[in-house]
C-alpha positions in Angstrom: -36.9 -51.6 -63.1 -39.8 -49.4 -61.9 -38.4 -49.4 -58.4 -35.0 -48.3 -59.7 -36.5 -45.4 -61.7 -38.6 -44.3 -58.7 -35.5 -44.4 -56.5 -33.5 -42.3 -59.0 -36.3 -39.8 -59.2 -36.4 -39.4 -55.4 -32.7 -39.0 -55.3 -32.8 -36.3 -57.9 -35.6 -34.5 -56.1 -33.8 -34.5 -52.8 -30.5 -33.5 -54.4 -31.8 -30.3 -55.9 -31.8 -27.5 -53.3 -35.2 -25.8 -52.8 -35.3 -22.1 -53.7 -36.1 -20.3 -50.4 -37.0 -16.8 -49.7 -34.2 -14.8 -47.9 -34.6 -12.1 -45.3 -31.8 -9.6 -45.4 -30.8 -6.3 -43.7 -28.0 -5.6 -46.2 -28.7 -2.1 -47.7 -25.5 -1.8 -49.7 -27.2 -2.1 -53.1 -29.8 0.6 -52.2 -29.7 4.3 -52.8 -32.0 7.2 -51.8 -34.2 8.4 -54.6 -33.5 12.1 -53.9 -29.8 11.5 -54.4 -30.4 10.7 -58.1 -33.7 12.5 -59.0 -33.2 15.9 -57.5 -36.6 17.3 -58.4 -38.7 14.4 -57.1 -41.3 15.3 -54.5 -42.2 13.0 -51.5 -45.3 12.3 -49.5 -44.2 9.2 -47.6 -47.6 8.0 -46.4 -46.4 5.3 -44.0 -44.3 7.7 -42.1 -47.5 9.5 -41.1 -51.0 8.4 -40.0 -52.4 9.4 -43.4 -52.8 5.8 -44.5 -55.4 3.0 -44.3 -54.3 2.0 -40.8 -54.6 5.5 -39.4 -51.2 5.1 -37.7 -47.5 5.6 -38.5 -46.1 2.2 -39.7 -43.2 0.3 -38.1 -39.9 0.6 -39.9 -40.5 4.2 -41.2 -38.2 6.3 -39.0 -37.8 9.1 -41.5 -39.8 10.4 -44.5 -37.3 9.1 -47.0 -37.4 6.8 -50.0 -35.0 4.1 -51.2 -34.7 1.7 -54.1 -32.2 -0.8 -55.4 -29.6 1.0 -57.5 -30.9 -0.9 -60.6 -34.5 0.2 -60.0 -33.4 3.8 -59.3 -31.4 4.0 -62.5 -34.5 2.9 -64.4 -36.7 5.4 -62.5 -34.3 8.2 -63.4 -35.0 7.4 -67.1 -38.7 7.6 -66.5 -38.2 10.9 -64.7 -36.2 12.3 -67.6 -39.0 11.3 -70.0 -41.7 12.9 -67.8 -39.7 16.0 -67.3 -39.6 16.6 -71.0 -43.4 16.5 -70.9 -43.7 19.0 -68.2 -44.0 16.7 -65.1 -42.0 15.5 -62.2 -42.4 12.6 -59.8 -44.3 12.4 -56.5 -43.3 9.4 -54.5 -45.7 7.8 -51.9 -43.7 4.6 -51.1 -40.8 2.6 -52.5 -38.7 0.2 -50.5 -40.8 -1.1 -47.6 -39.3 -3.1 -44.6 -40.8 -6.5 -43.9 -41.6 -5.3 -40.4 -43.9 -2.7 -42.0 -45.7 -5.4 -44.0 -46.0 -7.4 -40.7 -47.6 -4.3 -39.2 -50.2 -4.2 -41.9 -51.1 -7.9 -41.3 -51.3 -7.3 -37.5 -53.6 -4.4 -38.1 -55.9 -6.4 -40.3 -56.2 -9.1 -37.7 -57.0 -6.6 -34.9 -60.8 -6.5 -34.8 -60.8 -3.5 -32.6 -58.9 -1.2 -34.9 -60.8 -0.1 -38.0 -58.1 2.3 -39.2 -59.2 4.8 -41.8 -62.3 3.4 -43.5 -62.1 6.1 -46.3 -59.3 4.0 -47.9 -61.6 0.9 -48.2 -65.1 2.3 -48.3 -66.7 -0.7 -50.2 -64.9 -3.5 -48.4 -64.6 -5.1 -45.0 -61.2 -4.9 -43.4 -60.8 -8.7 -43.6 -61.2 -8.5 -47.4 -57.9 -6.6 -47.7 -55.8 -9.6 -47.0 -58.1 -12.3 -48.4 -58.5 -10.3 -51.6 -54.8 -9.7 -52.1 -55.1 -6.0 -51.6 -52.5 -6.3 -48.9 -49.9 -9.1 -49.2 -48.0 -10.8 -46.3 -45.1 -10.7 -48.7 -44.8 -7.5 -50.7 -42.8 -6.7 -53.8 -41.9 -3.4 -52.1 -39.8 -5.4 -49.6 -37.6 -6.7 -52.4 -36.6 -3.1 -53.1 -37.5 -2.6 -56.7 -41.2 -1.6 -56.5 -42.5 2.0 -56.2 -45.8 3.8 -55.6 -45.9 7.1 -57.4 -47.7 9.7 -59.4 -46.9 12.8 -61.5 -47.2 16.4 -60.6 -46.6 19.5 -62.7 -43.2 21.0 -62.6 -44.4 23.9 -60.4 -45.9 21.3 -58.0 -49.4 21.6 -59.4 -51.9 18.7 -59.0 -52.4 16.2 -61.8 -55.8 14.5 -61.6 -55.6 10.7 -61.8 -59.2 10.0 -60.9 -58.4 8.5 -57.5 -56.0 8.6 -54.7 -53.2 6.4 -53.5 -54.1 3.2 -51.6 -57.8 3.5 -52.4 -58.8 -0.2 -52.3 -61.5 0.0 -54.9 -62.2 -0.7 -58.6 -61.6 3.0 -59.2 -57.8 2.3 -58.7 -57.6 -0.2 -61.5 -55.5 1.3 -64.3 -58.1 0.5 -66.9 -61.1 1.7 -64.9 -63.5 3.3 -67.4 -65.7 5.5 -65.4 -63.3 8.5 -65.1 -62.8 11.5 -67.4 -60.8 11.5 -70.6 -58.2 13.8 -68.9 -57.8 11.4 -66.0 -57.4 8.5 -68.3 -54.8 10.4 -70.3 -52.9 11.4 -67.1 -52.7 7.7 -66.0 -51.5 6.8 -69.4 -48.7 9.3 -69.4 -47.3 7.9 -66.1 -47.9 4.3 -67.3 -46.1 4.8 -70.6 -43.1 6.5 -69.1 -42.6 3.7 -66.5 -43.1 0.9 -69.0 -40.6 2.4 -71.4 -38.1 2.7 -68.6 -38.3 -1.1 -67.8 -41.0 -1.3 -65.2 -44.3 -3.3 -65.2 -47.6 -2.4 -63.6 -50.4 -4.4 -61.9 -54.1 -4.7 -62.6 -55.3 -3.3 -59.3 -53.3 -0.1 -58.7 -52.5 2.6 -61.3 -49.6 4.0 -59.1 -47.7 0.7 -58.5 -44.7 -0.4 -60.7 -42.0 -3.0 -60.3 -38.7 -3.2 -62.2 -39.1 -6.1 -64.7 -35.6 -7.4 -64.1 -35.5 -6.8 -60.4 -32.2 -7.8 -58.9 -33.6 -9.6 -55.8 -36.6 -11.6 -56.8 -36.4 -13.9 -53.8 -35.0 -11.6 -51.2 -37.1 -9.6 -48.7 -35.3 -6.8 -46.9 -35.9 -5.6 -43.3 -33.7 -2.6 -42.7 -35.4 0.6 -41.4 -36.2 3.6 -43.6 -34.1 6.3 -41.8 
């Protein structure tokens, strides 16, 4: 009887298809952020050398920003909320091609290229991958994750107590050793994004992913152009 049960268990296991990650170049469910949020500002860091690698990143052929249509609809809700409070969005990164993530990993493994150390002042470069600061598979590549901050309606700076892609404890959303104003500014962004249907992470105050992302197992690899 035990042998029969074991055989049935094996048959069930092998008959259930494994859930596999998919790589896609289909951009039909994506839209450019500026097409929906007209007052958004952009500083697409991976289109320029102003990032931790010190180089422009593969897959960024234009300083443009895309999201899945579902994520963009939610982002527009957050933008409306923030607009009523006197702010607008500044986008650093959104959809990120898989080839760009591969570029990050290749850079980490290149012992002769330190990149821009100011982005990881307290760490060794090898710590970035081992410590999950940089992932070989990124939520950005699924198309519903965004890195952003707020600026004033006139374009004025809003102090968040730390800059984008600073791999440091300072970047943790709940980091305590910043001013009350900086804490309040982080909270304004956080609250608007959470209300709109996004979720944050513990290590980066600027990083948000749509809770109900439409492609949780699909990684896209079309160019930003």
